[in-house]
MARMAR-573523 format. One record per residue (C-alpha): x, y, z. Coordinates in steps of 0.5 Angstrom, whole numbers, padded with zeros to 4 digits, always signed. Example, Ala and Ser with C-alpha at 12.3 -4.5 7.8 and 13.67 -1.06 7.14 Angstrom:
! residues 2
+0025-0009+0016;+0027-0002+0014;
//
This chain:
! residues 781
-0047+0025-0047;-0046+0028-0053;-0043+0024-0059;-0040+0030-0062;-0037+0032-0056;-0034+0025-0054;-0031+0024-0061;-0028+0031-0062;-0025+0031-0056;-0022+0024-0058;-0026+0020-0052;-0027+0014-0057;-0018+0013-0057;-0018+0013-0050;-0024+0007-0050;-0019+0004-0056;-0013+0004-0051;-0018+0000-0045;-0020-0005-0050;-0013-0007-0051;-0012-0008-0043;-0017-0012-0043;-0016-0020-0042;-0023-0023-0044;-0029-0022-0049;-0033-0020-0043;-0029-0014-0041;-0027-0011-0048;-0035-0011-0048;-0035-0007-0042;-0029-0003-0045;-0032-0002-0052;-0039+0001-0049;-0035+0006-0043;-0039+0013-0043;-0038+0018-0037;-0042+0018-0032;-0047+0023-0030;-0048+0021-0022;-0043+0022-0017;-0043+0016-0013;-0043+0012-0020;-0037+0016-0021;-0033+0015-0015;-0035+0008-0014;-0033+0007-0021;-0026+0010-0019;-0026+0006-0013;-0026-0001-0017;-0020+0002-0021;-0016+0003-0015;-0018-0003-0011;-0015-0007-0018;-0009-0004-0018;-0008-0005-0011;-0010-0012-0012;-0004-0011-0018;+0001-0011-0013;+0000-0017-0010;+0001-0021-0017;-0003-0021-0023;-0010-0022-0023;-0011-0029-0026;-0016-0028-0032;-0012-0032-0038;-0013-0037-0040;-0021-0036-0043;-0024-0035-0049;-0032-0033-0051;-0036-0038-0048;-0042-0034-0048;-0045-0037-0056;-0044-0044-0054;-0047-0044-0047;-0052-0040-0050;-0054-0047-0055;-0053-0052-0050;-0058-0048-0046;-0063-0050-0052;-0060-0057-0053;-0055-0057-0058;-0048-0061-0058;-0041-0057-0056;-0036-0061-0059;-0029-0063-0056;-0026-0055-0057;-0031-0052-0054;-0032-0056-0048;-0025-0055-0047;-0024-0048-0048;-0031-0048-0044;-0027-0051-0038;-0021-0047-0039;-0025-0041-0037;-0029-0044-0032;-0023-0045-0029;-0020-0039-0029;-0027-0036-0025;-0025-0041-0020;-0019-0038-0019;-0021-0030-0020;-0026-0031-0015;-0021-0034-0010;-0016-0029-0011;-0020-0023-0011;-0025-0025-0005;-0019-0027-0001;-0017-0020-0001;-0023-0017+0001;-0020-0012+0006;-0016-0008-0001;-0022-0009-0005;-0028-0009-0002;-0032-0008-0008;-0030-0013-0013;-0030-0018-0007;-0038-0017-0007;-0037-0017-0016;-0033-0025-0014;-0037-0027-0009;-0042-0027-0014;-0039-0031-0018;-0041-0038-0018;-0036-0043-0018;-0037-0050-0023;-0032-0056-0020;-0035-0062-0021;-0037-0060-0029;-0030-0058-0030;-0028-0065-0027;-0033-0068-0032;-0030-0065-0038;-0024-0066-0035;-0025-0074-0035;-0028-0074-0042;-0024-0068-0047;-0016-0069-0046;-0012-0062-0046;-0011-0064-0054;-0018-0064-0055;-0019-0071-0056;-0024-0076-0053;-0019-0081-0048;-0021-0088-0047;-0023-0087-0039;-0029-0082-0041;-0033-0089-0041;-0033-0096-0040;-0037-0096-0047;-0032-0093-0051;-0026-0096-0047;-0029-0103-0049;-0031-0100-0056;-0024-0099-0058;-0020-0105-0054;-0025-0110-0059;-0023-0105-0065;-0016-0105-0064;-0016-0113-0063;-0020-0113-0069;-0015-0109-0073;-0010-0113-0071;-0014-0120-0074;-0015-0116-0080;-0007-0114-0081;-0006-0122-0080;-0010-0124-0085;-0009-0119-0090;-0001-0122-0089;-0002-0129-0090;-0006-0126-0096;+0001-0123-0099;+0004-0129-0097;-0001-0134-0099;-0001-0137-0106;-0005-0131-0109;+0001-0126-0107;+0004-0128-0115;-0002-0124-0117;+0000-0117-0113;+0004-0111-0116;+0007-0110-0109;+0007-0114-0102;+0004-0108-0099;-0003-0106-0096;-0006-0100-0096;-0013-0097-0096;-0019-0095-0100;-0024-0091-0098;-0023-0094-0091;-0023-0101-0092;-0016-0105-0093;-0014-0107-0099;-0007-0110-0103;-0006-0108-0111;-0007-0113-0115;-0004-0113-0123;-0010-0112-0127;-0009-0119-0132;-0011-0122-0124;-0017-0118-0122;-0022-0124-0125;-0018-0130-0122;-0017-0125-0115;-0022-0127-0109;-0024-0120-0107;-0028-0114-0108;-0025-0109-0112;-0025-0102-0109;-0020-0098-0114;-0016-0097-0120;-0009-0094-0121;-0009-0088-0127;-0005-0093-0132;-0010-0098-0130;-0004-0103-0129;-0006-0105-0122;-0013-0105-0118;-0014-0105-0111;-0018-0110-0108;-0020-0112-0102;-0019-0120-0100;-0026-0124-0099;-0022-0127-0092;-0022-0120-0089;-0029-0117-0091;-0033-0120-0085;-0027-0117-0081;-0027-0110-0085;-0034-0110-0084;-0034-0110-0076;-0028-0105-0077;-0033-0100-0080;-0039-0102-0074;-0034-0101-0069;-0032-0095-0072;-0040-0092-0072;-0040-0094-0065;-0034-0090-0063;-0037-0083-0066;-0044-0085-0063;-0042-0086-0057;-0037-0079-0056;-0043-0076-0059;-0047-0079-0053;-0041-0076-0049;-0041-0069-0052;-0049-0069-0051;-0049-0071-0044;-0043-0066-0042;-0047-0060-0047;-0054-0063-0042;-0050-0060-0035;-0047-0053-0039;-0055-0053-0041;-0057-0054-0034;-0052-0049-0031;-0052-0044-0037;-0055-0037-0033;-0050-0039-0028;-0044-0040-0033;-0046-0033-0036;-0048-0029-0030;-0040-0031-0028;-0038-0030-0034;-0040-0024-0035;-0037-0022-0027;-0030-0024-0030;-0031-0019-0035;-0033-0014-0029;-0026-0015-0026;-0022-0015-0032;-0026-0009-0034;-0023-0005-0028;-0016-0009-0029;-0016-0006-0036;-0017+0001-0032;-0012+0000-0028;-0007-0002-0033;-0008+0004-0037;-0007+0008-0031;-0001+0005-0030;+0002+0006-0037;-0001+0013-0037;+0003+0014-0030;-0005+0017-0028;-0008+0018-0020;-0014+0018-0018;-0018+0025-0018;-0023+0027-0012;-0030+0027-0014;-0033+0034-0013;-0041+0036-0014;-0040+0043-0013;-0038+0044-0021;-0031+0046-0019;-0025+0043-0023;-0017+0043-0021;-0012+0039-0026;-0005+0040-0022;+0000+0038-0027;-0004+0036-0033;-0002+0032-0039;-0006+0031-0045;-0006+0023-0045;-0006+0023-0053;+0001+0026-0053;+0008+0023-0054;+0014+0026-0052;+0016+0030-0048;+0010+0033-0045;+0009+0040-0042;+0004+0039-0036;-0001+0045-0035;-0004+0047-0028;-0012+0049-0029;-0017+0051-0025;-0025+0053-0026;-0031+0053-0023;-0029+0055-0016;-0027+0063-0016;-0029+0064-0023;-0033+0060-0027;-0031+0063-0035;-0024+0062-0037;-0021+0067-0043;-0015+0063-0046;-0011+0068-0050;-0003+0067-0053;+0000+0065-0060;-0002+0060-0065;+0001+0053-0063;+0002+0056-0056;-0002+0050-0053;-0009+0054-0052;-0013+0048-0055;-0009+0042-0053;-0011+0046-0046;-0019+0046-0048;-0018+0039-0051;-0013+0037-0044;-0020+0040-0039;-0025+0037-0043;-0022+0029-0044;-0019+0029-0036;-0026+0031-0035;-0030+0025-0038;-0024+0021-0036;-0026+0022-0029;-0034+0021-0030;-0032+0015-0033;-0028+0012-0027;-0021+0013-0031;-0015+0015-0026;-0013+0022-0030;-0005+0024-0032;-0004+0029-0026;-0002+0030-0020;-0005+0027-0014;-0010+0031-0011;-0013+0033-0017;-0020+0034-0017;-0025+0033-0022;-0032+0036-0023;-0039+0031-0025;-0043+0035-0030;-0049+0032-0033;-0047+0036-0040;-0040+0036-0044;-0040+0040-0050;-0034+0042-0055;-0033+0046-0061;-0026+0045-0062;-0023+0045-0069;-0024+0045-0076;-0031+0041-0079;-0032+0045-0085;-0037+0041-0089;-0036+0042-0097;-0043+0037-0098;-0046+0042-0094;-0043+0048-0097;-0042+0051-0090;-0035+0056-0089;-0031+0055-0082;-0035+0061-0078;-0042+0057-0081;-0040+0050-0078;-0037+0053-0073;-0044+0058-0072;-0048+0052-0073;-0044+0048-0067;-0045+0053-0061;-0052+0054-0063;-0053+0047-0063;-0051+0048-0056;-0054+0053-0054;-0060+0049-0055;-0059+0043-0052;-0056+0045-0045;-0060+0043-0040;-0057+0046-0033;-0050+0047-0031;-0046+0044-0036;-0038+0044-0039;-0037+0048-0045;-0030+0048-0048;-0031+0053-0055;-0024+0054-0059;-0023+0060-0063;-0030+0063-0061;-0032+0068-0066;-0027+0067-0071;-0027+0067-0078;-0032+0073-0080;-0031+0080-0079;-0027+0082-0073;-0032+0087-0070;-0039+0083-0071;-0035+0076-0068;-0032+0079-0063;-0039+0082-0061;-0042+0076-0062;-0037+0072-0058;-0039+0077-0052;-0045+0076-0052;-0045+0068-0053;-0039+0068-0047;-0046+0073-0043;-0050+0068-0044;-0047+0061-0042;-0044+0066-0036;-0051+0067-0034;-0053+0060-0035;-0049+0058-0030;-0043+0054-0034;-0037+0053-0033;-0034+0056-0039;-0027+0055-0043;-0025+0058-0049;-0020+0061-0054;-0020+0067-0058;-0014+0073-0061;-0019+0078-0060;-0016+0083-0055;-0024+0086-0053;-0025+0080-0050;-0020+0080-0045;-0023+0086-0041;-0029+0081-0039;-0025+0079-0034;-0025+0087-0031;-0032+0088-0032;-0036+0081-0030;-0035+0078-0024;-0034+0070-0025;-0030+0071-0031;-0022+0071-0031;-0017+0072-0036;-0011+0066-0038;-0005+0066-0043;-0001+0061-0046;+0006+0063-0044;+0011+0065-0050;+0018+0067-0050;+0021+0073-0053;+0028+0072-0053;+0026+0064-0058;+0020+0067-0062;+0017+0060-0058;+0012+0058-0054;+0014+0055-0047;+0006+0052-0046;+0006+0053-0040;-0002+0056-0038;-0001+0063-0033;-0008+0064-0030;-0010+0072-0028;-0006+0073-0034;-0008+0075-0040;-0004+0074-0047;-0001+0080-0049;+0000+0082-0057;+0007+0078-0059;+0006+0080-0067;+0011+0086-0068;+0015+0083-0063;+0016+0077-0068;+0015+0082-0073;+0022+0086-0071;+0025+0080-0069;+0025+0075-0075;+0028+0082-0080;+0022+0086-0081;+0024+0093-0083;+0024+0098-0076;+0020+0103-0080;+0015+0097-0082;+0014+0095-0074;+0014+0103-0072;+0009+0105-0077;+0005+0099-0075;+0006+0102-0067;+0003+0109-0069;-0003+0105-0073;-0005+0101-0067;-0005+0107-0063;-0002+0110-0056;-0007+0107-0053;-0006+0099-0055;+0001+0100-0054;+0002+0103-0048;-0003+0096-0046;+0002+0091-0049;+0007+0095-0045;+0004+0095-0039;+0003+0087-0040;+0010+0087-0042;+0012+0089-0035;+0007+0085-0031;+0010+0079-0035;+0017+0081-0034;+0015+0083-0026;+0012+0075-0027;+0019+0072-0029;+0022+0075-0024;+0018+0073-0018;+0018+0066-0020;+0025+0066-0020;+0025+0069-0014;+0020+0065-0011;+0025+0058-0015;+0031+0061-0011;+0026+0061-0005;+0025+0054-0005;+0031+0052-0007;+0034+0055-0001;+0028+0052+0004;+0030+0045+0001;+0037+0046+0003;+0035+0049+0009;+0030+0043+0011;+0036+0038+0009;+0041+0041+0014;+0036+0042+0019;+0035+0033+0018;+0041+0033+0017;+0042+0036+0025;+0036+0033+0028;+0038+0026+0026;+0046+0028+0029;+0042+0030+0035;+0039+0024+0035;+0044+0019+0035;+0048+0024+0040;+0041+0023+0045;+0041+0016+0043;+0050+0015+0044;+0048+0019+0052;+0043+0014+0053;+0047+0008+0052;+0053+0011+0056;+0048+0013+0062;+0045+0006+0062;+0052+0002+0062;+0055+0007+0067;+0048+0005+0071;+0049-0003+0070;+0055-0002+0072;+0054+0002+0079;+0049-0002+0080;+0054-0008+0080;+0058-0004+0084;+0053-0005+0090;+0050-0012+0088;+0057-0014+0089;+0058-0010+0096;+0052-0012+0098;+0054-0019+0097;+0060-0018+0101;+0057-0015+0107;+0052-0021+0107;+0058-0025+0107;+0062-0021+0113;+0056-0020+0117;+0055-0029+0116;+0063-0029+0119;+0060-0024+0125;+0055-0029+0126;+0059-0036+0125;+0065-0034+0131;+0062-0027+0135;+0070-0026+0137;+0073-0019+0138;+0078-0020+0132;+0073-0022+0128;+0068-0016+0129;+0074-0011+0128;+0076-0014+0122;+0068-0014+0121;+0068-0007+0121;+0074-0006+0117;+0072-0009+0111;+0065-0006+0112;+0069+0001+0112;+0073-0001+0106;+0067-0004+0101;+0064+0004+0103;+0070+0006+0101;+0070+0002+0094;+0064+0005+0092;+0063+0011+0087;+0065+0018+0090;+0061+0025+0088;+0066+0026+0080;+0064+0019+0078;+0056+0020+0079;+0052+0023+0074;+0051+0031+0075;+0045+0031+0075;+0043+0028+0082;+0038+0031+0085;+0040+0036+0092;+0044+0041+0093;+0052+0039+0095;+0054+0040+0101;+0060+0043+0104;+0061+0042+0111;+0057+0037+0115;+0055+0036+0123;+0054+0029+0127;+0046+0029+0126;+0045+0032+0121;+0040+0028+0116;+0044+0027+0108;+0043+0023+0101;+0048+0019+0100;+0050+0020+0093;+0053+0013+0091;+0049+0009+0095;+0042+0013+0093;+0039+0012+0100;+0039+0017+0105;+0043+0017+0112;+0045+0020+0118;+0052+0024+0119;+0055+0020+0125;+0062+0024+0125;+0065+0031+0124;+0069+0030+0117;+0077+0027+0118;+0083+0030+0114;+0081+0026+0107;+0074+0031+0108;+0071+0024+0110;+0065+0023+0115;+0061+0017+0118;+0055+0016+0116;+0049+0011+0118;+0045+0009+0113;+0039+0004+0115;+0044+0002+0121;+0050+0000+0117;+0056+0005+0118;+0059+0007+0112;+0066+0013+0110;+0063+0017+0105;+0066+0023+0102;+0064+0030+0102;+0063+0030+0095;+0058+0024+0094;+0054+0028+0099;+0047+0032+0098;+0042+0035+0103;+0037+0030+0105;+0031+0036+0103;+0033+0037+0098;+0034+0031+0095;+0030+0025+0099;+0031+0018+0097;+0024+0018+0094;+0026+0023+0089;+0031+0018+0087;+0030+0012+0082;+0025+0007+0086;+0031+0003+0090;+0032-0005+0091;+0031-0009+0097;+0036-0011+0101;+0037-0018+0103;+0034-0021+0108;+0033-0014+0111;+0041-0012+0113;+0041-0006+0109;+0034-0004+0109;+0034+0004+0109;+0029+0005+0115;+0031+0009+0121;+0037+0008+0125;+0037+0003+0130;+0032+0003+0136;+0035+0003+0143;+0030-0002+0145;+0026-0008+0142;+0019-0010+0144;+0017-0017+0145;+0011-0017+0148;+0004-0021+0146;+0008-0025+0141;+0009-0033+0141;+0017-0035+0144;+0019-0037+0136;+0016-0030+0133;+0020-0026+0138;+0027-0031+0139;+0027-0029+0131;+0026-0021+0131;+0031-0022+0138;+0036-0025+0133;+0034-0021+0128;+0036-0014+0132;+0042-0017+0136;+0045-0017+0129;+0043-0010+0128;+0045-0006+0134;+0052-0010+0134;+0053-0007+0127;+0050+0000+0129;+0056+0000+0135;+0050+0000+0140;+0053-0002+0147;+0047-0004+0150;+0040-0005+0149;+0033-0006+0153;+0029-0012+0151;+0021-0011+0153;+0019-0018+0154;+0014-0016+0160;+0012-0020+0166;+0006-0024+0166;+0009-0031+0166;+0016-0031+0165;+0015-0036+0159;+0017-0031+0154;+0023-0028+0160;+0025-0035+0160;+0027-0035+0153;+0030-0030+0152;+0035-0030+0157;+0036-0037+0154;+0037-0035+0147;+0043-0029+0150;+0046-0034+0155;+0049-0037+0148;+0049-0031+0143;+0056-0029+0141;+0055-0022+0140;+0052-0021+0148;+0057-0019+0153;+0052-0020+0159;+0044-0019+0161;+0041-0017+0167;+0033-0015+0169;+0032-0007+0169;+0032-0004+0175;+0027+0001+0179;+0026+0006+0173;+0028+0001+0167;+0022-0003+0168;+0024-0008+0173;+0023-0015+0172;+0019-0013+0165;+0025-0011+0161;+0032-0015+0161;+0039-0011+0160;+0043-0013+0154;+0050-0011+0154;+0054-0013+0147;+0060-0014+0145;+0062-0009+0141;+0070-0008+0142;
//
């Protein structure tokens, strides 16, 4: 990338802001060296790393703080130099951060695969951290426990100091105390001394180390403590040597793993760099752009990242339906800012930075980006503004290699307008032919016509409000800017005659063009207002639709609850009826007396009448309602949800007796449906009745075939059959047992003789099956 272009588009200021977001020295170096990529895949990866870092930030701050720049210290350790305690302590804190950062990132591999790959390559140094922690305390001192030798030396040193002070105390209290200026102990040159009056310096037994400024006091080390003082000095030297040995040993461990440490620190810097990009994106309220390979860009609601205050966003596109954009409009209207925004956001995206634009914005990857923006007039080179711009453009034209993004501000300005227009047009046509993506600003009216004569060229203008005489800073693609000079002059109070003369001098053609552009702009404004009203109406309709959908969903949910509650109540009612029927059957079996049978039938009618009829059933029950029935007609009983056969004609209440699975029930006509239209299988699956008493099968047959069954099987079937026949109201049934050996016949007769519902039984006569059957008469009174 061209360094001049980076400077003109203020990319170094973005780098500076990025550097402020870094934490580590390595990350800061990466930010300082940031330059746009030219490979689309590299751009996508860099943007993906920024997105991953932003995702990591949602789980909390990535562990990066607490580090220092350890690179120089590690390099010195690698060549055998000894590190001091402070350097080792800084190293330990940095190694701890490396370990914590690796754990944090790799634990979120699914959300940040690229950064997890970087973190996975980072070695950790727990043993080295521990070794430094044992040797160097958090305040940078070396504790006694750093080694056994150091602990021994310091114990002896403390003991020696104590003995030395005891000896000095004896001197203070002894016969030489009268020779002292003051009864105190001090030090000179790391030796313990006492203040002796000058007149006794020849008689006091000791070594003179210093003298007061007045000469009245000399500081002498008593001879009695000289050996202890010497030993104390020896121990201090031994302590320094032991500490130096410990630091050299630790430094050697650092040197042995220096390559791994430096590699891990650089990886930490790479993660820090990605996190800094994410922080910068948050600060700018930026989003991730889509990367295109076809040289087309589309920025939606784009903002220049270095502007402060209320920034009007612009929508700009280039490179798809047109490759050259000619932007016109008044001064201070935002033309130059638009150029800078296009260029700077392109450079940011190519550098892996999110851009301050709406989601869905698209950025292209250009191998070259050139810009000539602003006035770089050089006094030293005696260059005019025009010469400065032409020199820059000439350099751009020489350096272009294939498709490039070219941004030119006020092309052709600063010279004779006729020549300037011709030169500007020739430059635009040349860049257009080279396939460059070009955006230029100009005041030249003639350049607007390029959009109508050269395919791939489009006009754009920055909006200007003639009522307030102020720009709105909105970019309008497809609409050339109109001349506002005469309007501004008139509104600022210039004599109307002068304004009219100016119009006459412009010529009818220019005035007509300006009038047409004014009408186009007025129509556009009216269209925008209509669109805004339509959008508002649409939003209101959507809100109303959402509200109605929510209300419908609520009503449907409430309906489902009501139906479910009704279904549960119906099922509970049916279950209660079945339990009562079971109790009635049990009572009949237990006694079998005629009175019990009559009460059982009455109870069965009551149970059936208690079941809900059609008025209580769901109106959505399948089948066609019946208005009249006849005995023998198949029907569907809505309250019981089962099929049955009509046994009687309707009574005065409109109720009929219906047989359902061998049970006689009374049901109103409203609770019946035609069986052909609503078979039982079309409804809800039925719950099997207990012990088969209420099975939804056909009516009880008039005969029971027991041939081929064992005695036990036959008697069990016979017992069940007799109960069903009794409840169905059958007076006579036939039991088929065959002739055979007569064993089954005898067992059947023995069972019938003691059954409470059997009135009598006999063998069949001729035509009835003779001795192979038994005719049974039931007591159904």
